[in-house]
FIVEXVEX-815052 format. One record per atom (N, C-alpha, C, O): residue in one letter; x, y, z. Coordinates in steps of 0.02 Angstrom, whole numbers, plus 50000, padded with zeros to 5 digits. Atoms other than C-alpha are relative to their C-alpha. Example, Ala and Ser with C-alpha at 12.3 -4.5 7.8 and 13.67 -1.06 7.14 Angstrom:
BEGIN
A500454994150000A506154977550390A500455006050000A500975005950033S499584994149997S506844994750357S499615005550037S499865011050045
% end
This chain:
BEGIN
X500404993850006X499925000350000X500615005949989X501205005050007X499614994250009X500695017749951X499765003550054X499165002350062X500174995549940X500505029450102X500015007149964X499485009549943X499774995250013X501305044350046X499975001649902X500224997049869X499904999350052X501135051749862X500595004849996X500625009050040X499264996850035X502865059649783X499645005949976X499095005849948X500224993750005X502695077649769X499995001049922X499605004449888X499634997850080X503405078349598X499354997049961X499124999849910X500755002350036X501715066949553X499615005549987X499395008049935X500764993250011X500505081349614X500135003749956X499745005549912X499754995250043X501695092249533X499714999049919X499575003449879X499994998250088X501395086149354X499344997549972X499194996949913X500855000250025X499435081549368X499835008550011X499375011149980X500504996349983X499225097649446X500385005749904X499985008949869X499914998150066X500185104949274X499624998249937X499445001449888X500415003650069X499345093549162X499195002850005X498805004849962X501034995949992X497455099649243X500115007549962X499685008549919X499864995550001X498205117149213X499814999749921X499235000549902X499925001050053X498755114249027X499414996349956X499304998149898X500714999550030X497125106148984X499505005750027X499165008749985X500644993049994X495955119849064X500145004649951X499725006449910X499964993850055X496955133548963X499784996349946X499324998349910X500335001350111X496755122148788X499145001750017X498885006649990X500574998349991X494955121548858X499785005449988X499225005949964X500524992749961X494585139548899X500125002049933X499575002849907X499844998150037X495375144748748X499724998849937X499655002849890X500425003650040X494495133148648X499175003950000X498905007749960X500754996749956X492745138048737X500065006549969X499665008049925X500114991950014X493185157148712X500075000449904X500035005649870X499854999050087X493475153748513X499214999649972X498865003349938X500885002450006X491715143248520X499685005950007X499555008549953X500364993649982X490795159748610X500145004149946X499625006449922X499894994450067X491565171348458X499654998849964X499235003049949X500225003950058X491025160548336X499104999150002X498824996849951X500425000749978X489275160948426X499674993450011X499074992150006X500245007349987X489245142548467X500094999950064X500624997950087X500164999049924X488585145948655X499874990350031X500024988550088X500325006449945X487905126448701X500704998449982X500974998150037X499345004349989X489715119248648X500515003650046X500925000050073X499624994349966X490635134848739X499874996450055X500294992950084X500185000649929X489495131548887X500184993350029X500134992650090X500045007049965X489905110748898X500694999050023X500834995850073X499484999149964X491745114748903X500145003350051X500705002750077X499514994449962X491795128649023X499424995450051X499434997250110X500335003449941X490545116849122X500484993250013X500454990950070X499275006049998X492105101249101X500295003750055X500105001750111X499644995049972X493145114649184X499945002450055X500435003850089X500454999349937X491945118749325X500164993250064X500414993250120X499725006649960X492145101049391X500284998550031X500184995250083X499275002949992X493965100149388X500345005250063X500765004850107X499494994849927X494125117549483X499394999350061X499355004550094X500224999049956X492865113049606X500344993050069X500204992050129X499625004149958X493945099249678X500835003649996X501324999949996X499194996949983X495635111649688X499605003550056X499035003150078X500004993449948X495745124949806X500105006049983X500195010050029X499874997750017X495995136249685X499245004550017X498815001149988X500374999149999X494515147549736X499865008149943X499305010349933X499954993850052X494875164249606X499764994949937X499214995849912X500185004850069X494865149349451X499184997349993X498754997249949X500735001949975X493395142749540X499195004349946X498775002349906X500274993450011X492565161949519X500015000149925X499495000549893X500054996650076X492945165149348X499684992649954X499434993149898X500525006250038X492145148749279X499415000350005X499025000249958X500794995450001X490575154049363X499805005749972X499255006849946X500224994450055X490665169649285X499925000049905X499765004049861X499604998850078X491215163549118X499264997249989X498875000449953X500505004050008X489765150049133X499305004849999X498895004449953X500694998150016X488305162149186X500135008149936X499625011549929X499934997350053X488945174549041X499704997049938X499325000549905X500265005050042X488525160248918X499274999149989X499014998549934X500574999650005X486835159648980X499675006149995X499065006749984X500454994750001X486505176248985X500075002149927X499745006949907X500134997950079X486885176848788X499454993749974X499084994549925X500345000450014X486005163948789X499124998850010X498764993950001X500524998749954X484465171248870X499554996250057X498964996650077X500385003349931X484205160349011X500355001550067X500834998950096X499764993449964X484225175049130X500024995950064X500374998350109X500245004649910X483765161749293X500734998550017X501085001350059X499445001349993X485295151849260X500595004050016X500935003350066X499724995349981X486295166349229X500235002650067X500825003150084X499984996349948X486005174249383X500124996750061X500374998750113X499695004949921X486165159349500X500854999549980X501234999450029X499345002350014X487885156449419X500425008050029X500885007750071X499854993049962X488275176249465X499995000850059X500345005050087X500334998749930X487645175449616X500604995750048X500804998050101X499475003249975X489025161249658X500515001849997X500885002750046X499304993150027X490395171149568X500135005450045X500705007750052X499924994449946X490055184349701X500314997950073X500775000250106X499535006949930X490455170849851X500535000650001X500925002750044X499405002049993X491675166749787X500605002849999X501095000550028X499804993249989X492465184449744X500085001350047X500635004050058X499884994849943X492185190049910X500324996250028X500734999350062X499675003649967X492915175049980X500665002649989X500955004150042X499254999350019X494605179149904X500255009250008X500835011249999X499944994549995X494375197849935X500285001749929X500875003449933X499924999850050X494475199849745X499785007049978X499465006349926X500494994350029X493805218249709X499935000549913X499415002049884X500224997050061X494155220349529X499574995149974X499144995849931X500605005550030X493355202749514X499364999750008X498904998349971X500664997449978X492115207149618X499425007849952X498825008549939X500554994350027X491575224749534X499854996249922X499334997949894X500125002450042X491895211849368X499034997050002X498564997949963X500625004450032X490355201749388X499315003950020X498765002549997X500584993850008X489235217549454X499885002349946X499305003849933X500124997050048X489555223949300X499614995449956X499064997649939X500255007850029X489055206549209X499285001250015X498915002549968X500515000849962X487565206549330X499525007949953X498915007349947X500214993950035X487075224249233X500014999649948X499585002549914X500355002350087X487255217849068X499444995149990X499034994949944X500685005149992X486055204349116X499255005050001X498755004849965X500804995549997X484655217549169X500035002049963X499445001949947X500124996150040X484915227049036X499814995549945X499294996549914X500405005550054X484655213048916X499344997150009X498964995149965X500795002649964X483105207749021X499705004749972X499245002949935X500384993550020X482545225848978X499935000249932X499575004949913X499974998150065X482785223748792X499374992349975X498924991849933X500505005550028X481985205548795X499355000850031X498874998250001X500744999849983X480495209248894X499545007450004X498975008150025X500304992150010X480135228848865X499885002050065X499405005850073X500274999049927X480105229949059X500525005850030X501135005350024X499464994849989X480835246149131X500424997750061X501004999750064X499755000949943X481245238449303X500804997550019X501194997550067X499305004750004X482695229049247X500505005949985X501095005950003X499614991250016X483415246549195X500295001650073X500845004150085X499724995949928X483555250349381X500414995150043X500774997250089X499775004549957X484125234249451X500885000649944X501444999349966X499085000950044X485795235749293X500245008850042X500855009550041X499854994049961X485915254849398X500264998450043X500775001350062X499665001149920X486215245949556X500464998249982X500965001649993X499345004850001X487385233349503X500445007349966X500815010150006X499494995450022X488315246749413X500395006650068X500965009050072X499804994749965X488385259449554X500524994950069X500994997750098X499705002849978X489045245349659X500654999649997X501055001750039X499305000850035X490555240549555X500205006550003X500755005950030X499694994950012X490975259549532X500115001550056X500715002850059X499894999449946X490895262549706X500504996950015X501035000050012X499405004449990X491975249249747X500935001149975X501465000150004X499484996950032X493165256749604X500325005949993X500135011649979X499344989949996X494645270249615X500085001549930X500384998349887X499724996550075X494635281649464X500435001149997X500575002649940X499544997750011X496265285549512X500494996149996X501044997649971X499645004850017X496875268449528X500084994949928X500524991449905X500185004450054X496035260849380X499765004249949X499335001349916X500344994950046X495585276349262X499754996149938X499234998349915X500215003550081X495325264949095X499414998250004X498894999749973X500635004849994X494295252949168X499195004450024X498655003849996X500324996749996X493355265749266X499635002849958X499025001849956X500214995050068X493135278149110X499474993349953X498924995749940X500195007650032X492465259249016X499325000750055X498915005050040X500745002849962X490975254249154X499735006350010X499125005950007X500394994049996X490575273849181X499625000849944X499035002349948X500634998750067X489905275148997X499354996050013X498784998150004X500595003949996X488845261449037X499465004650031X498885003450015X500564996149968X487825273249129X499715005649951X499235008949970X500104996650040X487695283348982X499364996449936X498854998849911X500395005750025X487005267648888X499434999950025X498955000849987X500535000749977X485765265449015X499495005850006X498895004850014X500274994350000X485245282849016X499555000649925X498995003249922X500224998650049X484885282448844X499274992749975X498804992949935X500625006449999X483745264048862X499415001950040X498835000750025X500584996549964X482785272248985X499705005249973X499105005549986X500264995650042X482455286848877X499314996549967X498754999049963X501025003250020X480955274548804X499594996550033X499124993450009X500775000449955X479945271148954X500025007650031X499685008750081X500234993749952X480195290749002X499505005549962X499505005349900X500224997250013X479035303848984X500335005049957X500095007249905X499804992750017X480305318248957X500165000249935X500324994749911X499694996550059X480795327348790X500314994449982X500704992050023X499395005150005X481635313848712X500515002949957X501065000149963X499524999250034X482605322848589X500715005450045X501325005050039X499504994649963X483515336848700X500404995250057X500944997350077X499635003949965X484055322448815X500264993749957X500664989949984X499435001850053X484715313348670X500485001949996X501014999250009X499314995050006X485765326448637X500585000450047X501175001350031X499604999849944X486455326248812X500394995649982X500984996449969X499545007949998X486825306248791X500415000249938X500844995849935X499575002350068X487625308848605X500525005350044X501095003450056X499214998849986X488755320648681X500494998450041X501084998950027X499695004849961X489345312148814X500524993149971X501104991049979X499865007750047X489355295648697X500735002449941X501194998749923X499714997550053X490295306848570X500895001850032X501415000450003X499384999449963X491725312748701X500414995250012X500994995149991X499605005550006X492205296648752X500084996449945X500614993349951X499605000850065X492375290848571X500524999749999X500914995150010X499504997950000X493465302148544X500664998550037X501224998750012X499175001049996X494745297448669X500154993449998X500694990950015X499485009450030X494855278248613X500014999349931X500264994249908X500185000050088X494485281448424X500734997249959X500764993949907X499174999750026X496505281148393X500174994050035X500574990950000X499795006549975X496755265548510X499994993749982X499474990549985X500055004050051X497225252948422X500004989050043X500024983350018X500075005849955X497125239848593X499464994149996X498894996250004X500815002849994X495825225548585X499605002750022X499225006449991X500564999449962X494865227448718X499735006149981X499135007049968X500424991850025X494755247148674X499724999249938X499205002349931X500324999150068X494355243648490X499504996350027X499024999049999X500775002849988X492885233648559X499465003850017X498895004749997X500684992249981X492255248348661X499945004749953X499485008849957X500304995250055X492335257848509X499694999349969X499315004049957X500585003650052X491375248648398X499504998650030X499014996849998X500765000649967X490075247148532X499875007450015X499305008950033X500184994249988X490305265748552X499735002049951X499275006149957X500074997050062X490175268348373X499134997849960X498815000949917X500715002550019X488415256048357X499665005150047X499155007950027X500684998149954X487655264448511X499815010049993X499385013350022X499854993750017X488145282948435X499685001449928X499625007349910X500395001650046X487225277248273X499324998550024X498844998649985X500585003449982X485935271548350X499525007550022X499005008849993X500304995249972X485415287948449X500065004849928X499505006049905X500234997150054X485605297548297X499784997349954X499865001349908X500565003750035X484595287048197X499245004150046X498735006550023X500784999149961X483265291548346X500105005849999X499575008250019X500114991850005X483615309748330X499625002149930X499325007449922X500204996750089X483095310548127X500505000049975X500435002849921X499454997450032X484975310748083X500014993349958X500384988549969X499825008150038X484725296447956X500684998449966X501064993849982X499455000550049X486045298847821X500564999350054X500924994550039X499405002749961X487465299347985X500014996450038X500544994550063X500095006549980X486805286848062X500114992449944X500374987049958X499615007150036X487025274147915X500484999749995X500734994149996X499334998950014X488565280547886X500474997850037X500944994550015X499805002749944X489145277448046X500144992750021X500664989750037X500525007749982X488075260548079X500644996549918X501104992949936X499545003350041X489135254847903X500624998650003X500874993449983X499344998149975X490775261347964X500224991750046X500604987150031X500105003949962X490455250448104X500014992549977X500564989849968X500165004150043X489825236148029X500684994949972X500774989049984X499495000350053X491435235147907X500454997450054X500594991550050X499484998249956X492635237548051X499834991450071X500254988850107X500285006549949X491615221048166X500144994049939X500274988349956X500055005950038X491675210848002X500534997850002X500544991850016X499265000150007X493625211947986X500434998050066X500954994750069X499455003649941X494045210548186X499754992550026X500174988550047X500235003650002X492835197548207X500084993049940X499814987449947X500155004850048X493105187548054X499514995749969X499554989749958X500775000950024X491375186347989X499944994249967X499524989849978X500155004950046X491855175647845X500214989350037X500014983850018X500085004749969X492295161647951X499744999650052X500034994750076X500364998149951X491225165348097X499455001149989X499295004550038X500644996350034X489535169448016X499604999350048X499135003350046X500604995549954X488525168348167X500275004850045X499845007150083X499834993549953X489415181448264X499565004750014X499325007949967X500524998149959X488245189648394X500195009749973X499865014449952X500014988849994X489175208948390X499735002149924X499465007549910X499924996250065X489125209048199X499194998449982X499025001349930X500525001350020X487315202648188X499685006250046X499265010150023X500384991449965X486745217648301X500055003849967X499535006049943X500134994350051X487335230248196X500024998049930X500145002549890X500445000650065X486835222948041X499425001749994X499205005449950X500724999349996X485085221648102X499855009250016X499385013150004X500184990949993X485225240348147X499955002949955X499425005849946X499624998050059X486065245547998X499174997649948X498825002249926X500705003450023X484425235247915X499445005450011X499135008549968X500294998449977X483515242848022X499695009649991X499125011749984X499904994450004X484005261948015X499745001549902X499385006449889X500264998350041X483725260447817X499284997649987X499015001049943X500575000350016X482125253747810X499425004850051X498815004950048X500434994949929X481575267247977X499534995750020X498934996050006X500215005149929X481205253648103X500175001550047X500274996750085X499814998249935X481705263748245X499804995950037X500334994750065X500305001249949X480755254248362X500544992050018X500594988450067X499495008149998X482075238148326X500525002650005X500924998249986X499405000049999X483635247448353X500144997450075X499724998050121X499745002049950X484635240148485X500745003150014X501185003749973X499194996349965X486205248648597X500254992050026X499914987150042X499575005249981X487495236348639X500245003550077X500255009350096X499805001249929X488085233748813X500564998950028X500594998050088
% end
């Protein structure tokens, strides 16, 4: 009977597990980019099973957050919420402030999507609540870029809330457009991958606001530019199911056909 396990064997098993997880994670991310959510979800759930057996709470929280995001993209908001809540629990145990804030940002996105899906304004209130929590815990001085990107989501919430508001829309939309444009100007020359995605999201949302304000020609031109960029970045030739491209493509069609009620903000 072997009473003790060689420490080198444990290290080898650990390294093998990490390599498997890293490879599976990369593959799952690629599937998600293609819009293959079911396959990506299956891989992330396999990784989660392994991580439950380990003591790496941060990795466990990462898996739960990834799974929650996939459920959110599938419009399964109940399961998404359950996984986000579990991820928050583990983030709190580790005192992982950025991770904690990121989960709240994702919760905010989930509520935002629910408002689009159900046409119910109360979800926007929940979205704002989640953003409040994230921004309260995040220092603008220590994380200026992250703070700026998350703060801009407030502007998108304001724009979406206008659809449930009795206020004079044109004046409110002008204010939102001004803030969105100012943000866009600060990032439009940045070529970093994550910032590039934020820029394209901003372009989509500015184009939506312009359309809602009656600036059809400007809106169509900017949305066309945004779609062209997205198709290049997300390689639409090999990834035809890509959701970010689909949103922008549908928005462009809605602008051309004057179906303003079908325009969608990105968040």
